[in-house]
N, C-alpha and C positions, 0 to 999 in steps of 0.2 A: 566581211571581211571576202578580199578575191584567193583563189587557189592558185598556187601554179606546182606539176609538175617537173622536179629541176632534175638530167641529169646529165653527171658527169662521169671522166674518167681524168685520170695523170694515173702518172707515174710515179709509187706505194715510194712514200717513204711520212717520216712524222707530222707530226702540222696541216697533214690536209684537211683533211674533216674541219678540225677549229681549224682555218682560213677560212672556208666553207659557212662556215658556219657564225662567225666573229661577224662576216661578209649579210648572212642574211639578220643577224640582232641588227645588227647600224644604217641597216633601211627599215628597224621595224614591223620583219618580218618574224613571224614561230614555225620554229619545224615542230612538224604534226606528223611527220612519217616516215621514215627510211628503212630501205635495205642497199646494204654495204657489200662487199670485198674484195677479198685479195686478191686475183689468178694475175700467171709465168710474170710480176712483177710492177703488173698495174692495180692500177686501184679506181675502183668503177661501183659508180651506185646507186640509186632513184629515189630522189625525197618527195613527200609533198610539203608545197611551203605555204601560210596564210600569213598574209601580207593585206595593212587595208590600202584602198581605192588611191587612194592621192601616193601614194608611198611605191606602188608599181611598179612604172613606170620604171624607176630611182633604182629600183633591185632588179631588176631586170639587165639596167644598163651594169648596174655594180657586178656579176652577178660571170659576167660578158670577158669583163677585161681581165675575168680570172684568170688568162687567160694569160695572161701574162709572167703565172708562174705555175704557168703547165695543162691548169686542168680544163679542161674542154666540157664544155655545158651545151644541152640543150634544151631547149623552154617547151613546156606546153600547156597551154590555159586548161584548168579543169575542171573535169566532166561534173553536173549536179548526175552522183547516182541515179539509183532508177530504185520503183521498190526491188527491195529480192525478189524474183522469180525461180530463183535455186538454192542449192541442198547439196552443206558440203560434203567434201570423203576428196577420203589421203589414197592416196592409193603408193603404192612403195614393189621397185623393183626392182630382176638384180638375175644377171647371165650374163654368159659368154662373151666380149664388149664382136663384137660387129658396126661396121658403118649402116647407114641406114634405122636403128633400132626409135633413135628419137623421133624420125618422119615417121615411122612407119605405125607408135603410139598414138603421134596425136594428128599426122591423116585421120584416122576413127576416133578418135574421141573431138577431131572437128564434122566430122561430120554424121554426129550425137546431135550435134549442140552441146558439145560437153568442153568449156573456157575453160584452162589451165591457167589457171590465181598462182601459184609460184612453183619453181623448178627447180631444183638444185640435183645435180648429177654430178660422177663421180666416174674414176675409175683405174683401179688397184687390183693389183697381182693378190691372185688368191691363194690361202693360206698353204695349204700342201703342193697344188701343183704349178703354183707362182702363175699359172695363165690369167693371159687380165681382164677382171671378171668388171661388166656395167652396173651401177649403180642412178637406180634411182628417186629419187624424191617429193609426188605433186603436190598440190591440195588443187582438185577440181572444186567447182560449179555448173555441176549438173542440176540440167536442168527440170524444172519439177515432172513434167510432161512425161521426161522421162524413165520408165519404168529400171531399175535397182537390177529386178533380173537381170531384161535383155541387155544391158547395155556391161553384168559381168561375164554374161555367158559372147558376145560379142570380141571382151577381150580376151577372155579364156584361153578363145581360137587363136585370135591372132598371139599370144603368149603360148600356146601349141607350138602356131608356124616357127616364131620365132629362138624355141626354147629358154624361153625364161620365166624367172616364177615371179610371178602379177599379184600383189596381196591389196582390197581395198575394203578400208573403213569407213561405215557410216558415224560413227559417234564421234568426229571429232569438234 
């Protein structure tokens, strides 16, 4: 079985996911996993599809034809995942919104060799003051060779500089 990673972006309207799923099923593909979301009137998603080698090229062509429905598709071959050399850690961050928070946090993580496995962010008004609060929830892949105490200390220093609350959880 070959694997494809498919990224889709389309105007949000009923039936978009069904249209993609139908295309995959018609070409012998198996929808394995996905992350999808609606944002600012657009629908976006990323999914991993298994497909028999004999259907591989046909499926790719069929997915690209979805553009007639406004569904823009980008494809990548799925690489074989290597043995696990990291531990999962969840990170929650809340603070006053300002430009550069994501850049500063992800720069520190990258410098430590930490992989951002998933990241969900939003900005909402604070309950009492209506100031905008930035929220981030992330799943991180921390190298087994990196001390969690060191990572926590570096993140806490940055959190103090950014004036945000940051919580790491290792029991995920």
